C-alpha atoms as an extended CHARMM CRD file, in Angstrom:
* protein
*
       123  EXT
         1         1  MET       CA             -5.2520000000      -15.8370000000      -27.4650000000  PROA      1               0.0000000000
         2         2  LYS       CA             -4.6650000000      -11.9400000000      -28.7030000000  PROA      2               0.0000000000
         3         3  LYS       CA             -3.0170000000       -9.0760000000      -26.1230000000  PROA      3               0.0000000000
         4         4  LEU       CA             -3.8810000000       -6.2630000000      -26.9100000000  PROA      4               0.0000000000
         5         5  LEU       CA             -2.3160000000       -2.8440000000      -24.2410000000  PROA      5               0.0000000000
         6         6  VAL       CA             -3.9140000000       -0.2630000000      -25.0710000000  PROA      6               0.0000000000
         7         7  VAL       CA             -1.9040000000        2.8510000000      -24.3420000000  PROA      7               0.0000000000
         8         8  LEU       CA             -2.5650000000        5.9410000000      -21.9700000000  PROA      8               0.0000000000
         9         9  MET       CA             -2.5520000000        9.1140000000      -23.7140000000  PROA      9               0.0000000000
        10        10  VAL       CA             -3.8470000000       10.2880000000      -19.9480000000  PROA      10              0.0000000000
        11        11  LEU       CA             -4.2920000000       14.1040000000      -18.9200000000  PROA      11              0.0000000000
        12        12  PHE       CA             -3.1460000000       14.4570000000      -15.9750000000  PROA      12              0.0000000000
        13        13  ILE       CA             -4.8970000000       17.4680000000      -13.4210000000  PROA      13              0.0000000000
        14        14  VAL       CA             -3.1910000000       17.5840000000      -10.0390000000  PROA      14              0.0000000000
        15        15  GLY       CA             -6.2620000000       18.7050000000       -7.8560000000  PROA      15              0.0000000000
        16        16  ILE       CA             -4.7050000000       19.7870000000       -3.7330000000  PROA      16              0.0000000000
        17        17  SER       CA             -8.0860000000       19.8310000000       -1.2540000000  PROA      17              0.0000000000
        18        18  ILE       CA             -6.6820000000       20.1410000000        1.9860000000  PROA      18              0.0000000000
        19        19  ALA       CA             -3.3040000000       18.1650000000        3.2930000000  PROA      19              0.0000000000
        20        20  GLY       CA             -2.4640000000       15.0890000000        2.5200000000  PROA      20              0.0000000000
        21        21  ASN       CA             -5.7030000000       14.4950000000       -0.5990000000  PROA      21              0.0000000000
        22        22  VAL       CA             -6.1490000000       14.9130000000       -4.4110000000  PROA      22              0.0000000000
        23        23  THR       CA             -8.2160000000       15.0340000000       -6.7960000000  PROA      23              0.0000000000
        24        24  LEU       CA             -6.3080000000       12.9360000000       -9.4910000000  PROA      24              0.0000000000
        25        25  THR       CA             -8.1440000000       13.1920000000      -13.5510000000  PROA      25              0.0000000000
        26        26  SER       CA             -7.3290000000       10.6630000000      -16.6150000000  PROA      26              0.0000000000
        27        27  ASP       CA             -8.5670000000       11.5010000000      -19.7270000000  PROA      27              0.0000000000
        28        28  GLU       CA             -8.5830000000        8.1050000000      -21.2820000000  PROA      28              0.0000000000
        29        29  PRO       CA             -7.1640000000        6.7230000000      -24.7470000000  PROA      29              0.0000000000
        30        30  THR       CA             -9.9040000000        5.3370000000      -27.5120000000  PROA      30              0.0000000000
        31        31  THR       CA             -7.4010000000        2.9050000000      -29.4160000000  PROA      31              0.0000000000
        32        32  ASN       CA             -5.1770000000       -0.7930000000      -28.5810000000  PROA      32              0.0000000000
        33        33  GLU       CA             -1.3030000000       -0.0400000000      -28.7850000000  PROA      33              0.0000000000
        34        34  ASN       CA             -1.2190000000       -1.2920000000      -32.0200000000  PROA      34              0.0000000000
        35        35  GLY       CA             -3.9790000000        2.0350000000      -33.3040000000  PROA      35              0.0000000000
        36        36  THR       CA             -7.4630000000       -0.5310000000      -33.5080000000  PROA      36              0.0000000000
        37        37  VAL       CA            -10.0880000000        0.5200000000      -32.7780000000  PROA      37              0.0000000000
        38        38  LEU       CA            -10.7730000000       -0.1440000000      -28.6730000000  PROA      38              0.0000000000
        39        39  ASN       CA            -13.7800000000       -2.0710000000      -27.1140000000  PROA      39              0.0000000000
        40        40  ASP       CA            -12.8940000000       -2.9340000000      -23.6150000000  PROA      40              0.0000000000
        41        41  LEU       CA            -11.3500000000       -0.7650000000      -21.6100000000  PROA      41              0.0000000000
        42        42  ALA       CA            -12.0690000000       -2.0780000000      -17.8980000000  PROA      42              0.0000000000
        43        43  LYS       CA             -9.3860000000        0.9230000000      -15.4760000000  PROA      43              0.0000000000
        44        44  ILE       CA             -7.3120000000        4.0820000000      -15.0770000000  PROA      44              0.0000000000
        45        45  GLN       CA             -5.3060000000        2.7990000000      -11.7980000000  PROA      45              0.0000000000
        46        46  PHE       CA             -3.9500000000        5.0560000000      -10.3970000000  PROA      46              0.0000000000
        47        47  TYR       CA              0.1270000000        5.5350000000       -8.6010000000  PROA      47              0.0000000000
        48        48  TYR       CA              1.8650000000        7.9970000000       -6.7780000000  PROA      48              0.0000000000
        49        49  ARG       CA              6.0590000000        7.9570000000       -5.4420000000  PROA      49              0.0000000000
        50        50  LEU       CA              7.0900000000        7.9320000000       -2.8450000000  PROA      50              0.0000000000
        51        51  ALA       CA             11.7160000000        8.6040000000       -2.0890000000  PROA      51              0.0000000000
        52        52  ASP       CA             12.7920000000        5.0460000000       -2.3190000000  PROA      52              0.0000000000
        53        53  ASP       CA             11.2740000000        5.1770000000       -5.9590000000  PROA      53              0.0000000000
        54        54  VAL       CA              8.7820000000        2.6730000000       -4.7520000000  PROA      54              0.0000000000
        55        55  TRP       CA              4.8850000000        3.2190000000       -6.4700000000  PROA      55              0.0000000000
        56        56  MET       CA              1.9060000000        3.0300000000       -4.6240000000  PROA      56              0.0000000000
        57        57  SER       CA             -0.9770000000        2.6040000000       -5.3780000000  PROA      57              0.0000000000
        58        58  CYS       CA             -3.4420000000        5.5470000000       -5.7330000000  PROA      58              0.0000000000
        59        59  GLY       CA             -6.9340000000        4.1550000000       -6.3120000000  PROA      59              0.0000000000
        60        60  THR       CA             -8.7960000000        2.8970000000       -9.0650000000  PROA      60              0.0000000000
        61        61  ALA       CA            -11.4630000000        4.6790000000      -11.2250000000  PROA      61              0.0000000000
        62        62  GLN       CA            -13.8800000000        3.0460000000      -13.0650000000  PROA      62              0.0000000000
        63        63  ALA       CA            -13.4780000000        2.7820000000      -17.5630000000  PROA      63              0.0000000000
        64        64  THR       CA            -16.3280000000        5.3330000000      -18.5320000000  PROA      64              0.0000000000
        65        65  SER       CA            -17.2190000000        3.5470000000      -22.0720000000  PROA      65              0.0000000000
        66        66  PRO       CA            -15.7170000000        0.3900000000      -23.1810000000  PROA      66              0.0000000000
        67        67  GLN       CA            -14.5670000000        2.1080000000      -25.9910000000  PROA      67              0.0000000000
        68        68  GLY       CA            -12.9910000000        5.5910000000      -23.5710000000  PROA      68              0.0000000000
        69        69  GLY       CA            -13.0610000000        8.3310000000      -23.7710000000  PROA      69              0.0000000000
        70        70  GLY       CA            -14.3200000000        9.8610000000      -20.3690000000  PROA      70              0.0000000000
        71        71  SER       CA            -12.5100000000       11.2740000000      -18.0640000000  PROA      71              0.0000000000
        72        72  VAL       CA            -12.4350000000       10.0100000000      -14.8380000000  PROA      72              0.0000000000
        73        73  THR       CA            -11.3080000000       11.1990000000      -11.6980000000  PROA      73              0.0000000000
        74        74  THR       CA            -10.5500000000        9.1530000000       -7.7960000000  PROA      74              0.0000000000
        75        75  PRO       CA             -9.3010000000       10.6720000000       -4.9280000000  PROA      75              0.0000000000
        76        76  CYS       CA             -5.3710000000       10.0170000000       -3.3210000000  PROA      76              0.0000000000
        77        77  LEU       CA             -5.3830000000        9.5610000000        0.5590000000  PROA      77              0.0000000000
        78        78  LEU       CA             -0.8380000000       10.2230000000        0.5300000000  PROA      78              0.0000000000
        79        79  PRO       CA              0.6220000000        9.2750000000        3.9450000000  PROA      79              0.0000000000
        80        80  ASP       CA              1.9670000000       11.8590000000        5.7820000000  PROA      80              0.0000000000
        81        81  ASP       CA              5.8670000000       11.5450000000        5.6250000000  PROA      81              0.0000000000
        82        82  LEU       CA              5.2170000000       12.4560000000        1.7600000000  PROA      82              0.0000000000
        83        83  GLN       CA              8.1940000000       15.1680000000        0.6800000000  PROA      83              0.0000000000
        84        84  GLU       CA              6.8270000000       17.4420000000       -1.2320000000  PROA      84              0.0000000000
        85        85  ASP       CA              7.0090000000       17.4830000000       -4.5950000000  PROA      85              0.0000000000
        86        86  VAL       CA              5.2030000000       14.5760000000       -5.6080000000  PROA      86              0.0000000000
        87        87  ASP       CA              4.8840000000       12.4390000000       -8.3270000000  PROA      87              0.0000000000
        88        88  PHE       CA              1.7210000000       10.4550000000      -10.2770000000  PROA      88              0.0000000000
        89        89  LYS       CA              1.7080000000        8.4630000000      -12.9820000000  PROA      89              0.0000000000
        90        90  ALA       CA             -1.6940000000        6.1220000000      -14.1860000000  PROA      90              0.0000000000
        91        91  ASN       CA             -1.9920000000        3.4430000000      -16.6520000000  PROA      91              0.0000000000
        92        92  ALA       CA             -5.2520000000        1.4840000000      -18.5480000000  PROA      92              0.0000000000
        93        93  CYS       CA             -5.7270000000       -1.8330000000      -18.1640000000  PROA      93              0.0000000000
        94        94  ASP       CA             -8.6830000000       -3.3350000000      -20.5120000000  PROA      94              0.0000000000
        95        95  THR       CA            -11.1330000000       -6.5800000000      -19.2270000000  PROA      95              0.0000000000
        96        96  THR       CA             -9.0960000000       -9.1630000000      -19.6750000000  PROA      96              0.0000000000
        97        97  GLY       CA             -6.2870000000       -7.8680000000      -17.2620000000  PROA      97              0.0000000000
        98        98  ASN       CA             -4.1910000000       -6.8930000000      -20.1050000000  PROA      98              0.0000000000
        99        99  CYS       CA             -3.0240000000       -2.9880000000      -18.6810000000  PROA      99              0.0000000000
       100       100  SER       CA             -1.7020000000       -0.1800000000      -20.9400000000  PROA      100             0.0000000000
       101       101  VAL       CA              2.6630000000        1.9870000000      -20.7190000000  PROA      101             0.0000000000
       102       102  ASP       CA              2.8390000000        4.1480000000      -17.4760000000  PROA      102             0.0000000000
       103       103  SER       CA              1.1270000000        7.2340000000      -18.8280000000  PROA      103             0.0000000000
       104       104  GLU       CA              4.2200000000       10.3050000000      -18.3970000000  PROA      104             0.0000000000
       105       105  ILE       CA              5.1380000000       11.3080000000      -14.8930000000  PROA      105             0.0000000000
       106       106  ALA       CA              2.8030000000       14.4150000000      -13.4220000000  PROA      106             0.0000000000
       107       107  THR       CA              5.5190000000       16.4480000000      -10.3790000000  PROA      107             0.0000000000
       108       108  GLU       CA              2.8600000000       18.4970000000       -8.0290000000  PROA      108             0.0000000000
       109       109  TYR       CA              3.7550000000       20.2730000000       -5.3050000000  PROA      109             0.0000000000
       110       110  ILE       CA              2.2740000000       19.4000000000       -1.8270000000  PROA      110             0.0000000000
       111       111  ASP       CA              2.0360000000       21.5900000000        0.8640000000  PROA      111             0.0000000000
       112       112  THR       CA              3.2740000000       19.9560000000        3.4680000000  PROA      112             0.0000000000
       113       113  VAL       CA              4.4570000000       22.7060000000        5.7980000000  PROA      113             0.0000000000
       114       114  ALA       CA              1.5660000000       23.5740000000        9.2470000000  PROA      114             0.0000000000
       115       115  PRO       CA              1.0070000000       27.9970000000        8.7410000000  PROA      115             0.0000000000
       116       116  SER       CA              2.8450000000       30.4770000000       11.6980000000  PROA      116             0.0000000000
       117       117  LYS       CA              1.2720000000       30.0920000000       15.3340000000  PROA      117             0.0000000000
       118       118  PRO       CA             -1.9710000000       32.0630000000       16.1740000000  PROA      118             0.0000000000
       119       119  SER       CA             -2.3020000000       34.8530000000       18.4080000000  PROA      119             0.0000000000
       120       120  CYS       CA             -4.1700000000       34.6900000000       21.5870000000  PROA      120             0.0000000000
       121       121  ARG       CA             -5.8520000000       37.8340000000       23.7860000000  PROA      121             0.0000000000
       122       122  ALA       CA             -8.2200000000       38.2070000000       26.2930000000  PROA      122             0.0000000000
       123       123  ASN       CA            -10.6430000000       40.5210000000       26.0490000000  PROA      123             0.0000000000
């Protein structure tokens, strides 16, 4: 059985929605690791890093087509105790379970500081 790993050329767009939630976007690869045309892309898997250098799954997006080339997005709910700068990465997997090397790391500032207390007065 011939194994081909897909090469993940990823462009991360990390969009912050509300505290603890991010949206991750990746451009799918179109070629295998050896440069041949990709025809069995299954999914893109996303991860975030904990402070102790442990990577946690943050969602999976199904491929837009077996040939790749599309853009996929997935929401990611982060734990409340993460540091302010969070690292994200992704990889691409084909239909037989072969997964690419990880993408480059994208770091995003997550606002973890609550606003000041409001004032309250009776009118």
